[in-house]
Rosetta silent file (secondary structure, phi, psi, omega in degrees, C-alpha in Angstrom):
SEQUENCE: MQFYKYQGTGNDFVIIDDRARQFDETDQAHIAHLCHRRFGIGADGLMLLREREGYDFEMVYFNADGRPSSMCGNGGRCLVAFARFLGVIQDQAHFLAVDGPHDARVEPNGTVRLRMIDVAAPQETEVGEEGDVFLHTGSPHHVHFLDPTEHPNLAEFNVFAAGHDIRYDQAYDPAGTNVNFVEVPADPALPWPVRTYERGVEDETFSCGTGVTAVALAASQRGAVSPVRLRTPGGELEVSFEQRPDGGFTNVWLSGPAVQVFSGEME
SCORE:     score description
SCORE:     0.000 S_00000001
   1 L     0.000  133.094  179.047    3.208   16.565    7.082 S_00000001
   2 E   -79.778  137.983  173.790   -0.320   16.183    8.392 S_00000001
   3 E  -129.818  161.230  178.440   -1.351   12.829    9.845 S_00000001
   4 E  -132.387  144.490  177.320   -4.601   11.434   11.193 S_00000001
   5 E  -110.617  124.589  178.644   -5.235    8.714   13.773 S_00000001
   6 E  -124.076  157.218  173.506   -8.214    6.401   13.212 S_00000001
   7 E  -143.282  143.716  174.423   -9.484    3.316   15.011 S_00000001
   8 E  -126.636  106.237 -172.978  -11.968    0.595   14.134 S_00000001
   9 L    49.403   43.622  175.027  -12.985   -1.400   17.236 S_00000001
  10 L    85.849   -8.870  174.200   -9.621   -0.591   18.793 S_00000001
  11 E   -82.106  109.197 -167.482   -7.550   -1.564   15.744 S_00000001
  12 E  -111.417  152.444 -171.183   -5.718    1.746   15.280 S_00000001
  13 E  -144.235  143.752  166.050   -3.904    3.336   12.352 S_00000001
  14 E   -89.208  127.484 -178.148   -1.832    6.340   11.331 S_00000001
  15 E  -122.424  137.130 -179.337   -3.308    7.642    8.063 S_00000001
  16 E  -128.618  131.956  173.199   -1.687   10.091    5.651 S_00000001
  17 E   -77.482  101.422 -175.087   -3.212   11.840    2.658 S_00000001
  18 L  -111.445   34.803  177.786   -0.464   11.062    0.159 S_00000001
  19 L   -65.433  -22.127  176.786   -2.157   12.149   -3.054 S_00000001
  20 L   -86.780   -1.372  178.052    0.823   14.466   -3.590 S_00000001
  21 L    55.528   52.179  179.472    3.198   11.468   -3.309 S_00000001
  22 L  -102.903  -15.166 -174.406    5.469   13.059   -0.703 S_00000001
  23 L   -85.193  133.941  179.644    5.756   10.158    1.723 S_00000001
  24 L   -86.001   98.418 -177.058    8.819    7.887    1.459 S_00000001
  25 L   -76.624   -9.428 -179.704    7.319    4.405    1.605 S_00000001
  26 L   -84.438  -12.528 -177.561   10.746    2.754    1.333 S_00000001
  27 L   -88.029   83.903 -175.924   11.850    3.989    4.769 S_00000001
  28 H   -66.001  -33.922  179.578   10.632    1.079    6.891 S_00000001
  29 H   -64.041  -38.476  179.379   12.440    2.292    9.999 S_00000001
  30 H   -66.908  -42.044  178.861   10.588    5.617    9.802 S_00000001
  31 H   -63.380  -44.281  178.253    7.221    3.886    9.413 S_00000001
  32 H   -61.734  -37.644  178.481    7.989    1.614   12.371 S_00000001
  33 H   -63.951  -43.261  179.650    8.981    4.678   14.415 S_00000001
  34 H   -63.242  -33.841 -179.326    5.687    6.421   13.652 S_00000001
  35 H   -83.388  -11.244 -176.672    3.773    3.310   14.757 S_00000001
  36 L   -66.278  134.213 -174.738    5.813    2.873   17.937 S_00000001
  37 L   -83.258   -6.329  176.846    3.654    3.411   21.043 S_00000001
  38 L  -107.670  -40.524 -172.859    6.483    4.888   23.111 S_00000001
  39 L  -110.370   -3.975 -178.874    8.547    6.924   20.656 S_00000001
  40 L  -129.303 -150.579  179.770    6.049    7.656   17.881 S_00000001
  41 L   -76.854  -41.912 -179.460    2.344    8.254   17.320 S_00000001
  42 L    96.972  116.128 -179.384    1.394    4.672   18.120 S_00000001
  43 L  -170.726  161.758  172.935   -0.607    2.367   15.863 S_00000001
  44 L   -80.394  -13.830 -179.879   -1.123   -1.180   14.618 S_00000001
  45 E  -176.455  170.598  179.147   -0.250    0.032   11.125 S_00000001
  46 E  -126.023  139.003 -179.695    0.161    2.979    8.777 S_00000001
  47 E  -127.356  144.190  172.969   -1.874    3.729    5.653 S_00000001
  48 E  -111.873  134.371  171.279   -1.432    6.030    2.702 S_00000001
  49 E   -99.456  119.067 -176.730   -4.378    7.300    0.678 S_00000001
  50 E  -127.390  157.768  175.179   -3.261    7.778   -2.917 S_00000001
  51 L   -76.291  145.371  176.920   -4.855    8.566   -6.236 S_00000001
  52 L  -149.641  124.413 -177.257   -5.303    5.665   -8.648 S_00000001
  53 L   -59.879  134.130  179.470   -6.811    5.890  -12.119 S_00000001
  54 L    89.031   -4.788 -179.182  -10.108    4.066  -12.404 S_00000001
  55 L  -133.254  161.633  175.044  -10.691    4.081   -8.630 S_00000001
  56 L   -67.544  -33.995  176.541  -11.755    6.593   -6.007 S_00000001
  57 E  -170.178  172.708  174.511   -8.404    6.030   -4.293 S_00000001
  58 E  -117.468  140.077  177.070   -5.710    3.463   -3.552 S_00000001
  59 E  -101.149  120.937  176.288   -4.985    1.973   -0.124 S_00000001
  60 E  -117.289  118.856 -170.456   -1.299    1.402    0.679 S_00000001
  61 E  -120.514  141.284  177.188   -0.830   -0.367    3.994 S_00000001
  62 E  -129.047  139.001  174.020    2.169   -1.083    6.238 S_00000001
  63 E   -69.157  170.257 -179.828    2.355   -3.170    9.391 S_00000001
  64 L   -64.237  -18.886  177.269    3.642   -1.668   12.625 S_00000001
  65 L   -83.536    1.205  176.784    7.071   -3.147   11.854 S_00000001
  66 L    92.416   -4.075 -176.644    7.271   -0.896    8.782 S_00000001
  67 L   -90.999  146.652  174.403    6.883   -3.638    6.205 S_00000001
  68 E   -57.185  142.976 -173.189    4.273   -3.678    3.430 S_00000001
  69 L  -120.878  168.285  169.476    1.352   -5.824    4.487 S_00000001
  70 L   -76.571 -172.252 -173.734   -1.450   -7.919    3.085 S_00000001
  71 L   -63.281  144.818  175.425   -5.032   -6.642    3.319 S_00000001
  72 L  -124.077  114.178 -175.779   -6.304   -5.082    6.541 S_00000001
  73 H   -67.826  -49.015  177.818  -10.094   -5.114    6.892 S_00000001
  74 H   -65.709  -34.910  176.546  -10.446   -2.597    9.717 S_00000001
  75 H   -63.189  -42.775  177.645   -7.799   -0.459    8.036 S_00000001
  76 H   -60.627  -41.458  178.738   -9.793   -0.476    4.817 S_00000001
  77 H   -65.205  -40.814  179.097  -12.913    0.632    6.675 S_00000001
  78 H   -66.104  -37.037 -179.827  -10.994    3.431    8.411 S_00000001
  79 H   -68.785  -33.222  174.903   -9.508    4.601    5.115 S_00000001
  80 H   -63.564  -44.116  177.389  -13.001    4.767    3.612 S_00000001
  81 H   -62.380  -38.195  178.353  -14.086    6.968    6.541 S_00000001
  82 H   -66.560  -41.855  178.483  -10.982    9.124    5.984 S_00000001
  83 H   -61.857  -37.156  176.855  -11.727    9.456    2.258 S_00000001
  84 H   -67.862  -39.586  177.602  -15.226   10.653    3.147 S_00000001
  85 H   -60.351  -38.965  179.780  -13.740   13.127    5.642 S_00000001
  86 H   -76.293  -16.324 -175.620  -11.507   14.518    2.861 S_00000001
  87 L    87.407   10.940  178.263  -14.418   14.751    0.429 S_00000001
  88 L   -68.922  -35.057  176.902  -12.835   12.197   -1.926 S_00000001
  89 L  -130.769  172.179  172.297  -16.046   10.133   -1.725 S_00000001
  90 L  -104.398  -97.052 -178.724  -19.564   10.619   -0.447 S_00000001
  91 L  -109.304   -6.820 -179.545  -21.277    7.504    0.864 S_00000001
  92 E  -131.727  150.416 -178.355  -19.862    4.871   -1.513 S_00000001
  93 E  -140.351  147.691  170.994  -16.335    3.938   -2.531 S_00000001
  94 E  -131.955  108.210 -172.813  -14.580    1.785   -5.084 S_00000001
  95 E  -132.724  165.487 -179.058  -10.891    1.533   -4.205 S_00000001
  96 E  -107.904  131.142  174.409   -7.834   -0.572   -4.873 S_00000001
  97 E  -123.302 -179.125 -175.069   -5.949   -2.469   -2.154 S_00000001
  98 L   -63.850  -26.257 -179.396   -3.111   -4.974   -2.258 S_00000001
  99 L   -98.492    9.205  176.188   -5.543   -7.887   -2.698 S_00000001
 100 E   119.654 -169.810 -177.912   -7.549   -6.198   -5.471 S_00000001
 101 E   -71.493  148.883  175.990  -10.605   -3.929   -5.842 S_00000001
 102 E  -136.904  148.115  170.977  -13.016   -3.328   -2.968 S_00000001
 103 E  -110.473  153.417 -179.577  -16.387   -1.650   -2.630 S_00000001
 104 E  -152.522  157.056  177.005  -17.559    0.078    0.526 S_00000001
 105 E  -137.254  142.257  173.949  -20.485    2.021    1.926 S_00000001
 106 E  -105.615  117.628 -178.708  -20.786    4.501    4.800 S_00000001
 107 L   -78.941  160.244  179.924  -24.136    4.144    6.554 S_00000001
 108 L   -56.954  -28.457 -179.473  -26.008    7.151    8.032 S_00000001
 109 L   -85.087    3.191  178.828  -25.072    5.982   11.561 S_00000001
 110 L    95.153   -9.792  176.103  -21.356    6.033   10.656 S_00000001
 111 L   -62.655  135.773  177.778  -20.977    2.273   10.231 S_00000001
 112 E  -108.823  124.449  179.236  -18.600    1.440    7.391 S_00000001
 113 E  -106.524  126.852 -176.039  -19.354   -1.676    5.343 S_00000001
 114 E  -121.280  126.694  176.725  -16.475   -3.125    3.331 S_00000001
 115 E   -82.697  124.276 -179.245  -16.802   -5.826    0.699 S_00000001
 116 L   -91.150  172.008  177.668  -14.035   -8.383    1.114 S_00000001
 117 L   -70.511  160.610  170.725  -12.586  -10.702   -1.519 S_00000001
 118 L   -64.400  146.039 -172.839  -14.198  -14.057   -2.286 S_00000001
 119 E  -125.934  135.191  176.732  -12.810  -16.722    0.040 S_00000001
 120 L   -70.536  161.991  179.698  -12.107  -20.413   -0.539 S_00000001
 121 L   -58.995  147.894  177.418  -13.561  -23.039    1.784 S_00000001
 122 L   -55.286  138.613 -179.932  -11.775  -23.470    5.141 S_00000001
 123 E  -106.594  135.281  174.807   -8.818  -25.823    4.905 S_00000001
 124 E   -67.321  146.355 -179.346   -7.931  -28.319    7.588 S_00000001
 125 L  -135.201  146.029  178.481   -4.468  -27.794    9.015 S_00000001
 126 L   -84.919   -8.613  177.684   -2.133  -29.978   11.036 S_00000001
 127 L   -77.030  142.481  179.626   -0.843  -26.915   12.884 S_00000001
 128 L    82.295 -132.655 -175.959   -2.388  -26.363   16.305 S_00000001
 129 L  -122.444  170.643  179.927   -5.071  -28.804   17.400 S_00000001
 130 L   -58.904  134.089 -179.150   -7.735  -30.949   15.787 S_00000001
 131 L    97.545  -12.181  177.017  -10.450  -28.819   14.246 S_00000001
 132 L   -68.694  144.513 -179.490   -8.186  -25.863   13.490 S_00000001
 133 E  -133.083  164.281  178.881   -8.666  -24.417   10.001 S_00000001
 134 E  -124.509  136.655  174.745   -6.929  -21.970    7.671 S_00000001
 135 E  -138.520  151.121  174.260   -8.543  -19.301    5.482 S_00000001
 136 E  -115.665  107.831 -175.856   -7.185  -16.469    3.349 S_00000001
 137 L  -108.221   30.120 -170.509   -9.486  -13.465    3.601 S_00000001
 138 L   109.104  -27.499  169.487   -7.063  -10.992    2.031 S_00000001
 139 L  -136.494  153.659 -179.340   -4.597  -11.947    4.760 S_00000001
 140 E   -76.314  136.524 -177.890   -3.736  -15.464    5.986 S_00000001
 141 E  -139.578  128.269  171.054   -5.590  -16.605    9.097 S_00000001
 142 E   -95.743  131.618 -177.877   -5.375  -19.658   11.328 S_00000001
 143 E  -118.521  125.058  179.124   -8.599  -20.187   13.324 S_00000001
 144 E  -121.950  119.968  175.344   -8.689  -22.135   16.577 S_00000001
 145 E   -90.764  122.530 -176.249  -11.983  -22.815   18.394 S_00000001
 146 L   -66.165  140.357  173.195  -11.341  -23.258   22.111 S_00000001
 147 L   -77.514  115.756 -175.420  -12.320  -26.525   23.750 S_00000001
 148 L   -63.818  -21.837  178.385  -14.782  -25.402   26.459 S_00000001
 149 L   -75.384  -27.171 -179.726  -13.723  -28.265   28.753 S_00000001
 150 L   -98.604  -38.055 -177.255  -10.107  -27.063   28.704 S_00000001
 151 L  -135.851   81.092 -176.664  -10.536  -23.316   28.150 S_00000001
 152 L   -73.186  -14.561 -174.599  -14.055  -22.183   29.085 S_00000001
 153 L  -130.852  109.910 -179.423  -13.117  -18.493   29.152 S_00000001
 154 H   -61.887  -31.683 -177.482  -11.369  -16.803   26.215 S_00000001
 155 H   -61.355  -25.320 -177.558  -10.591  -13.760   28.374 S_00000001
 156 H   -99.498    1.392 -177.166   -8.187  -15.872   30.457 S_00000001
 157 L   -78.704  141.924 -179.150   -6.499  -17.603   27.499 S_00000001
 158 L   -83.200   84.389 -176.666   -2.821  -16.833   26.803 S_00000001
 159 H   -65.767  -39.123 -177.651   -3.253  -15.503   23.253 S_00000001
 160 H   -61.796  -50.388 -176.860    0.288  -14.184   22.964 S_00000001
 161 H   -65.410  -49.595 -178.311    2.033  -17.464   23.757 S_00000001
 162 H   -67.744  -39.857 -179.918   -0.261  -19.725   21.743 S_00000001
 163 H   -67.063  -40.392  179.150   -0.506  -17.260   18.865 S_00000001
 164 H   -60.723  -43.126 -177.879    3.257  -16.742   18.708 S_00000001
 165 H   -63.862  -44.086 -178.862    3.875  -20.492   18.447 S_00000001
 166 H   -72.323  -40.174 -179.239    1.409  -20.983   15.593 S_00000001
 167 H   -57.971  -36.682 -177.295    2.426  -17.790   13.776 S_00000001
 168 L  -101.406   11.314  177.345    6.034  -19.014   13.602 S_00000001
 169 L   -61.648  140.519 -175.630    5.277  -22.693   12.972 S_00000001
 170 H   -62.045  -21.417  177.982    7.429  -23.971   10.104 S_00000001
 171 H   -64.682  -22.987 -179.569    4.297  -25.057    8.246 S_00000001
 172 H  -104.004   10.358  175.832    3.568  -21.355    7.681 S_00000001
 173 L   -65.242  150.781   -2.380    7.103  -20.398    6.621 S_00000001
 174 L   -92.602  -15.604 -171.101    8.281  -18.031    5.341 S_00000001
 175 L   -79.624  -25.340 -176.704    5.528  -15.421    5.622 S_00000001
 176 L    81.293 -175.666 -178.402    3.790  -16.721    8.737 S_00000001
 177 L  -147.575  160.758  168.662    0.114  -16.312    9.554 S_00000001
 178 E   -84.581  154.483 -175.314   -2.279  -14.417   11.791 S_00000001
 179 E  -131.693  128.263 -178.640   -3.900  -16.511   14.510 S_00000001
 180 E  -116.209  135.453  177.319   -7.462  -16.229   15.860 S_00000001
 181 E  -115.257  131.665 -169.266   -8.801  -17.818   19.034 S_00000001
 182 E  -127.995  133.785  171.503  -12.556  -18.234   19.316 S_00000001
 183 L   -96.407  123.748 -178.158  -14.938  -19.023   22.161 S_00000001
 184 L   -79.403  120.225 -178.590  -17.971  -20.894   20.844 S_00000001
 185 L   -73.054  159.351  179.005  -21.151  -19.269   22.224 S_00000001
 186 L   -62.579  -33.953  177.623  -24.019  -21.343   23.657 S_00000001
 187 L  -121.552  121.346 -178.013  -26.230  -19.968   20.869 S_00000001
 188 L   -62.238  -12.952  176.694  -24.577  -19.371   17.451 S_00000001
 189 L   -79.516  -15.304  177.231  -26.816  -16.321   16.995 S_00000001
 190 L   -77.542  162.815  176.945  -24.997  -14.639   19.897 S_00000001
 191 L   -61.320  138.844  177.994  -21.728  -12.725   19.288 S_00000001
 192 E   -91.266  114.566  178.845  -18.699  -15.014   18.861 S_00000001
 193 E   -67.848  132.496 -176.598  -15.858  -13.831   21.151 S_00000001
 194 E  -136.008  138.073  169.556  -12.579  -13.516   19.200 S_00000001
 195 E  -130.739  142.944 -170.794   -9.004  -12.578   20.110 S_00000001
 196 E  -130.557  133.673  168.800   -6.254  -12.273   17.484 S_00000001
 197 E   -97.171  122.013 -176.451   -2.469  -12.459   17.387 S_00000001
 198 E  -106.412  130.122  172.665   -1.314  -10.402   14.372 S_00000001
 199 L   -69.274  153.865 -177.619    1.902  -10.918   12.462 S_00000001
 200 L    86.781  -39.711  170.064    3.722   -7.655   11.762 S_00000001
 201 L   -88.450  -33.325 -179.748    2.463   -6.312   15.086 S_00000001
 202 L    59.119   42.633  178.553    3.768   -9.501   16.758 S_00000001
 203 E  -168.054  173.875  173.526    1.253   -9.209   19.545 S_00000001
 204 E   -73.628  140.816  172.884   -2.447   -9.360   20.222 S_00000001
 205 E  -109.934  162.275 -178.581   -4.466   -6.490   18.762 S_00000001
 206 L   -67.923  -21.965 -178.042   -7.796   -5.189   20.035 S_00000001
 207 L  -167.789  158.420  177.056   -9.449   -6.288   16.801 S_00000001
 208 L  -149.267  116.982 -175.246   -8.674   -7.640   13.323 S_00000001
 209 H   -66.773  -48.571  177.785  -11.066   -7.221   10.395 S_00000001
 210 H   -67.337  -26.241  178.767   -9.731   -9.965    8.145 S_00000001
 211 H   -69.459  -49.548  179.393   -9.474  -12.120   11.265 S_00000001
 212 H   -66.856  -28.532  175.055  -13.118  -11.840   12.323 S_00000001
 213 H   -63.441  -46.187  177.930  -14.059  -12.399    8.677 S_00000001
 214 H   -61.089  -41.082 -179.858  -12.124  -15.683    8.729 S_00000001
 215 H   -64.750  -44.321 -179.400  -13.754  -16.647   12.035 S_00000001
 216 H   -60.551  -42.492 -179.054  -17.274  -15.899   10.774 S_00000001
 217 H   -68.624  -40.975  177.459  -16.755  -18.025    7.672 S_00000001
 218 H   -66.593  -34.825 -179.100  -15.229  -20.861    9.694 S_00000001
 219 H   -68.443  -19.228  177.929  -18.058  -20.574   12.235 S_00000001
 220 H   -63.917  -20.597  175.608  -20.565  -21.278    9.458 S_00000001
 221 H   -81.946   -5.456 -177.683  -19.393  -24.896    9.785 S_00000001
 222 H  -122.429   25.429  173.400  -20.431  -24.771   13.455 S_00000001
 223 L   101.741   -7.491  179.008  -23.969  -23.440   13.140 S_00000001
 224 L   -72.667  139.229 -178.929  -23.401  -19.722   12.550 S_00000001
 225 L  -121.230  137.020  179.429  -25.728  -18.153    9.974 S_00000001
 226 L   -62.459  136.895   -2.299  -25.064  -14.932    8.051 S_00000001
 227 L   -81.819  144.548 -179.230  -24.880  -12.255    9.318 S_00000001
 228 E  -101.817  131.199  175.402  -22.524  -13.333   12.099 S_00000001
 229 E   -94.169  140.206 -178.016  -21.793  -11.019   15.017 S_00000001
 230 E  -133.665  135.436 -178.555  -18.303  -11.128   16.519 S_00000001
 231 E  -110.479  117.145  177.233  -17.068   -9.553   19.740 S_00000001
 232 E  -104.595  168.006  176.207  -13.422   -8.481   19.952 S_00000001
 233 L   -57.133  -23.405 -178.188  -11.681   -6.777   22.901 S_00000001
 234 L   -97.471   -2.969  179.758  -12.198   -3.487   21.023 S_00000001
 235 E   142.187 -172.137 -173.918  -15.860   -3.881   20.153 S_00000001
 236 E  -105.980  139.804  176.005  -18.364   -5.685   17.971 S_00000001
 237 E  -126.914  164.784  179.030  -18.213   -6.341   14.223 S_00000001
 238 E  -133.598  139.754  178.888  -20.541   -8.089   11.800 S_00000001
 239 E  -127.114  124.871  174.666  -19.787  -10.289    8.796 S_00000001
 240 E  -113.989  155.397 -174.492  -22.344  -11.264    6.165 S_00000001
 241 E  -166.611  166.081  170.503  -21.733  -13.698    3.313 S_00000001
 242 E  -123.714  137.825 -179.646  -23.151  -16.165    0.819 S_00000001
 243 E   -95.351  134.726  179.384  -21.799  -19.695    0.568 S_00000001
 244 L   -85.191  162.254  178.063  -21.003  -21.152   -2.852 S_00000001
 245 L   -59.079  -27.972 -179.107  -21.738  -24.750   -3.883 S_00000001
 246 L   -82.815    3.906  179.208  -17.995  -25.525   -3.706 S_00000001
 247 L    94.048  -10.047  176.770  -17.894  -24.548   -0.031 S_00000001
 248 L   -80.859 -173.802 -173.573  -16.284  -21.171   -0.647 S_00000001
 249 E  -134.052  143.234  177.600  -17.797  -17.777    0.088 S_00000001
 250 E  -136.419  169.671 -179.610  -18.839  -14.759   -1.968 S_00000001
 251 E    52.724   48.410 -177.517  -20.517  -11.401   -1.316 S_00000001
 252 E   -90.495  123.629 -178.775  -18.573  -11.146    1.960 S_00000001
 253 E  -124.422  133.067  175.823  -19.103   -7.869    3.851 S_00000001
 254 E  -107.921  126.248 -175.714  -17.347   -6.653    7.012 S_00000001
 255 E  -128.095  142.146  177.096  -19.239   -3.980    8.984 S_00000001
 256 E   172.065 -177.526 -178.521  -18.420   -1.871   12.011 S_00000001
 257 L   -76.943  155.695  173.876  -17.397    1.565   13.302 S_00000001
 258 L  -145.446  114.781 -167.405  -14.479    3.644   12.004 S_00000001
 259 E  -125.356  134.439  172.059  -13.612    6.680   14.085 S_00000001
 260 E   -79.408  125.547 -176.849  -11.142    9.572   13.754 S_00000001
 261 E   -91.928  -50.745  176.575   -9.346    9.881   17.097 S_00000001
 262 E  -165.063  171.807  176.269   -7.082   12.893   16.536 S_00000001
 263 E  -136.871  163.634 -179.893   -4.845   14.604   13.985 S_00000001
 264 E  -168.851 -171.306  179.457   -1.495   16.356   14.118 S_00000001
 265 E  -124.564  149.063  177.190    1.671   17.315   12.267 S_00000001
 266 L  -136.572  153.151  177.457    5.053   15.602   12.018 S_00000001
 267 L   -89.481    0.000    0.000    8.369   16.578   10.544 S_00000001
């Protein structure tokens, strides 16, 4: 079976053209093995591209632990780039993911723009510290803005320890949540530094598309204006949006690179 490796700002994925429906999606141990960075190909998740009536294709996504996952923004952008590589689409796509239909565009410079679902207003949460909020951008996300007097440098913050504690807090049982840590820039027009602990990977990832989307929307309460630039350890992404009268968000677009790294065959 042919596989392809893609990455979007360091968020990496094993992708398989499964239009022939040959891949056994019930074998979670096999999926986890393929994503393992020592014994497999290595990835934050695995995606299947499948045919779906009424859509250009369907996105089926699994976390690195082999379990079916909620929406993955960078994964969706990479799958759009893969569909273009296969000739399934040209420059525009209308596809189905676990959280519903999505539209996407591939720009001439290779940037992939993905329309996300509409998002409710940020909710205050008692988990973490004062000012922390929760948003569901296709996946659940806890957003924590660092106090500059206590943690002036996000690069030195212990994302794994703090993220692990919040991800497994009983308030988020049983499914848990992803956790984003944000350094507030001196000027909200500058890129907002973000680091993310992802459930299913159970570690920090280089980038998270639904995560930076949640951060951008939450940052709108702190002076950020659409489009918001966000800097992850794997690169820069951009999120544009319109705010509704009820405080929620619509016309939300996630933009950034999506690159094929290599391809190969597996038994």
